[in-house]
N, C-alpha and C positions, 0 to 999 in steps of 0.2 A: 864340143860340151862333152864333159867327162859325166858319167852318169854311174851312181852308187845306190847302193841299197842297206838298209840296216833294220834291225828289229828291236821292239821294246815293248814294255807292258802298257805304259800311259805316255801319251802326247799331249803336252800342255802348249797351247798356241797362244803366245803372249807371255813376256817375262815382266807384268806389272803387279800391281797389288794383289788381284784375285789369284793369278797364276803362280806367283812365288808363295802366297799363303797355302794353296793348293799342294805345290810340291813338297814344301817343308812337311805338312801335315801327313802326307802319303808316305814320305820315307820315315817319319817317326811312328808309324801305325803299322807299316808293312815292309815286306822285301822287294815289291815290285820295282822294276826298273822303270824310270821316269827321266823322261826327256822335255826340256823346257826350250821351245823354239822362239826365238826373239830376232824380230828383222833388223833392229838397230844394234850397233856395235857394243852396246852394253844394256843390261836389263835395268828396270826401276827408274829410268829417266825422269818419268812423269812425277813419282814419288818425291824426288828430289826438289821439285819446284813447288810441290803442293803447301798450301798454307803460307805462301810468301817465304819458303824457305824452312819454316817451322814444322810444319806436317801436323795439322789437326786430326789426328789418328781417328777419333771416334767422338760421340757425344753421350753424356749419361742418360740422354732421352731416346738414344737410338736402340732399336730392337736388338736383342742379344750384346748388348755392349759389355757386360760382364764376360762373356764368351770371349770377345774380342780383347780385352784386357789380360785376360787369363793365356791367351795363345802368347801375346807379346810378352808377358812374365815369364812364360814356359821357355821362350828362345832368348830370354837374358835382357829385354828390354825394358827399363824403369819408365813410368809414366806418372804424370800428375795431372789432377783435374781441377778446375775453375768453378766457381760458384755459378758461372753462366751455363755450365755444362760440357765445356769444351775440354778435350784431353788433348794432351800433347806428350811427346817423349821428354823426359826430365830435362834433357839438354836443348830442348826446343830447336832441334837440329833435324831438318829432313833428311839430311845427308845420313845421319846416324842410323835412321830407320832403313833407308836403302842399303846402307852397307852392312847391317846385321842380317837382313833377310838375304842378301846375296850370299854373305858368308855361311849362314845355316843351311842354305840349300846346297851349296858345294860340300860342306862337312858332312852333310847327311848322305852324300852320294848320287844326288840328282845331276843329270848332265844338262849343261847349259850350251846351248847352240845359238851364238849370237851372230848377227850380220847375215842371217838365213831367212829368206821370205817363203812363206807358204803360198803355193801356187793353187793346190787343189786338196780336197778331202773327199774321199768317196767309202762307201762300205760295199762290201760283197753281200748281197741278199742271199741268205741261206747258206752262206759258207760253212764248210765242214771244218773250221778252225776257229781259236778264239782270237786269232790275230785278223779281225775282218776289216779293219781300218786300213786305207791306204793314203798316207799324207804325202804329197809330193811337194818338195821345196827345192829352193834354188840359192846358190850363194857364189860369190867370187873371191879368189885369193890370187897369189902371185903365179899359180899354174893356170888361171883362166877361170873359165864358168863351169859351174858344177850343177847337176840336178841329183837329188837325192829321193829315194822312194823309200818311206818308213812304214814298216807293218807293225800295227799296236791294236791292242784290246781294247783300249779306252781312248777318247778323245776329250780334252777339255777346251773348249773355245773361251779364251779368256784375252781376246784382242782389243778389248776397250769399245768406246764408240767411235765419235768423229771431233769431239772437242780436244783443243791442243795438238793438232797435227804435227808439230813440230816434235813432239814426244812419240811419234809413230803410231797414233791413233787416227787413220785416215778412212775406217770404214771397212777394212778387208773382211772383218768378221761377218758382215751383212751378206756378202758375196758367197762365203763360205756356207753359212747356214741356210742361204736361200737354194745353194746347190744340192744340200742335204734334204730339201723338202719343207723348209721352214719359211714362215711368212714375216715379213718386216714391216713395222709399223713406220711410216716415214719418219727419219730422224732430223730433229730440228735443234739448234743451239740454243742452250738456255743457261741460267746463271750469268747473264751476260748484260753488257749495257745496251741502251735503247737510243737510237738516233730519231730526233724529233723535228717536226716541220718550223718549229719557232727558231731554228738554228739556220733557217736560210737567211742569208746576207741581204736579201731583198724585203725581208719582213721588218715592220717597224712596231713595237722595238723589237731588236733582234737579240735572242738569248745568248748568242755569242759572247756577250758582256759578261755572262755568269760564269764562264770558264774558269776552272780553279777555285771555286768556291765551294764550301761545305756548309751544309745547314741541317741541324737537326729539324725533323718534322715528321708528318704521317702522310704516306702515299696512299692513294686508292685508284682501283683500276675499274672502269665501267665498260660495258660493250653495247653497242647500237642494237635495239630490240630486245636486248636482255631484260629490261624493266619495264618496258611499255613505251611507246612513243617511236617516231620514225628516225629520230637521231639522238645521239648520244646526249647533247645538250637538252634534250626533251625528257630525258629518262628519269625514272624515280631514283634518286640517288640514295633512298634509305636502305637499300639493298646492294651490297657491292660484291663483285667478283673477288676482290682481293683488298686487303688493307694491312699495312704494316707501319709502325714507327721505328725510325732509324735515322741514320745520318744518309741524307741525300748528297750526292757528289754531282755538281754541275761541270760537265767537261767541254771540249772544244767541239763535240758533236751532239752532245744531248744530255742523258741522265745515267747515273751510275750508283754505286754504293749497294751494301748486301740487301738493303730493303727493296731496291731497283731489281738487283740479280734474282731474288725471290719471285718478285711479281712476273718476271719473264716466263716461269713454269706455267702461268695461266694465261697467257696470250698465244693460245692454240686456236686455228680457225679453219674452217672447210672451205678451201680454194675452190674445190669442184663444185660446192653449192653456192658460190658467188661471194664468199666471205673474203676479207681482207684485213690485213693490219691495220688499216684506216677506219674499221669498225671500232677501234678502241680508243679510249680516251684516258688519260693520267691527270690526277689532281694532287696537289701537294699543299698541305696546311702547315705553314711555316711558323705558326704560334698556337700550336695544340694546347687545348685545354684552357685557353684564355681567349678575351675577345679584344681584338686590336681595335674595333670601333670604339669600344668604351674607352680605351686608353687615349684614343685621338679625341674624343669628346670632352675628357677630363683635361687634355691640355689646352683645346679651344678655349675652355672656361677659364682656365689660370695661364694663358699665353703669355710670355715676355713679349716686349715689343719687337716686331718684325720676326718673330720665332717662325720658321719654316716647316711644312708639313715633311719635308725630307728629313729635316733633324729629328723629328719625332719619330719618324720610321726608322732611322738609323739608331735609335736607342733599342731596337727590337732586332732589327735586320742588319745584315751586313750592308756596306754601302752600296756596292753594285746591285744587290739585290732590291734594295729599296728604291733605287732609280728605276730598275725593271718594273717593279710593282707601279710606281707612278706613270711610267711610260705606257704601261697597259692600260691605264685608267685614262689618261690625258692624251691628246695629239703631242707628238714629240715636239721638244722645244724647250729651253732653259726656263723660259718664263713659267710653263705649265708646272714644271717640276719645282719651282721655287714660290710656289704659292704660300702665302702666309695661312698659319693654321687656323687663325682666328676668322679668316674669310671663307672657310670651307663649308659649304652647304651641307645638309644631313645626306641628300642623296649621293653627293660626293664621298662622304665619311663611308656610306654604305658600299660603293662601289671599291674603295680602297680595302674596305674589310673582307669583301668577296675576293679580291685579288690575292690578299695574304692568306686567306683561309682555304682558298680553292684555286690556287694558281694553276693554269690548265696548260696541258701538253699534248700534242698530236702524234703519235708515233708513226715512223715511215719506214723503219727497219730495226731489226735487231742486229747488233754487232755479230760478226760472221764466227767460224768455227776457232779461228786463231785466237779470239778473246774469250771465247765461252769456257766456262769451267765445268760443264756438264752436258750431256746429252739427253733429249727427251725423244722417245721412240726407240726402235730396235727390235729384236725378236719378241713376237708376241707372247705375252704371259700366258695365254690359253694354250701354248705349246710346251710349256715349262713346268716342272714339278718344283715349285719354290721351296718344298721342305728339302730337296736333294740338288737342286740346280740341274735335274736331269731332264733331258728331251722326252717328251711323250711321244715323239715320232721316231725317233732313232735310239735303239738299244745301245748303251755304252757311250752315248754322246752327251756332254754336260756344257752347260751355257752359263757363265758367269759375269759378275760386274755389270759394266756399262753397256755390254752387248745386248742384254736384255731390256725391254721396255719398261725401266724403272729409273726414276729421278726423283731427287729430294732436294729440299732447302739447303742453303748454306749451312756451316756449322760442323762438318765432319759427317754427315749423313751419307753422302754419296760414298765417300771412301769406306764407312762402315759397312755398307751393301757390298762392297768389292771383298773386303776381307772375309765376311760371313758366306757370302756365295761361293767364294773360294773354299773355305773350311768345309760346308756342306758337301760339296762335289767330291773332295777329298774322302770325307767319311763316308759317303754313300759308296764309292769305289772300293774302300777298305772293308765294308760291311760286306758288300757284295763277293769280293774275293776270298772272305774268309768263311762263307757259307759252304 
């Protein structure tokens, strides 16, 4: 193995959103030498995939969103905002965002070291030099394996969390931060789908029949013991952990969709204290703002000859959803699903209404890191100055983006945090350097 050494002013570990924003800002504001180390063969891979390739840069409701838009205007990217607050590049191309960030980083003179993986970061305590960080990294090329030791004045950890490991975010930053004395709040995948017990093929009815269907509705989340009672079903459902209206996507494994993604941020539990994911229950109101029981009663009074309950429900719900509702009320079987509406007694009307307005699902697991859009957990916020992204434990160390224990709902908020924390780190270093 060939061993090399180099010196620079700032090492940024991670060539993603926060890392590139920091590199560009540092070079615009100072003459500091900046080195971005990216373990993949190119930077900004995750940015290219953001927002299904459109890149929802920020949200008008996000903190400091004007500062983020100003940054992109400054580097030459035109943006546009929608009434719902979403902000995109005008071209709606994530590739354009990645390309302009990489181009400005290079044009401003920051060095990009791609295909290079950081092994360790250490700092000499009481060192009589400004270059007190030692960053050890490795890479391979046609000449074989190489190890590089880099001396730096400042280090920005912009490694990301663990969501989307195919883009290089495999949790390296937690190991590095922990080695420098930081504590880590256990990372968990969020903004992801939920696998539910109702999809077990031995259940009747089995919710696999719902796969591929989308329904507008209101989803709610409850937790056992949260509202009184020993079980979720006994709980007082007037107070909810989470509720949101949106498009519910029924998949081959369970539930998905933005409202479901946002729900996963609230599904935290203390496994050491005996809690588990089975302590939660999810309900879906598929006819919000209306009363399906009233609709059924009206049809019962005005029924055509041989008009079936399933026919009435299909006027409100998609066919497979209507069949699932009836299957959850009656014993499985064609005769049960095909009851004439005028023969349905009040108690069954109420049961059908409950199934439509409070369709119940029991989560068994969250989809893993590959499917997750964000990470909850990370470096404890107690150990980070959020105004500067600076470590409170190690002078000259900055922690940005998803590596910190910060996560937000869908809609550009997580990416906003990446941009703004990178900008704050760069500004803090620039201010410190000019003192």
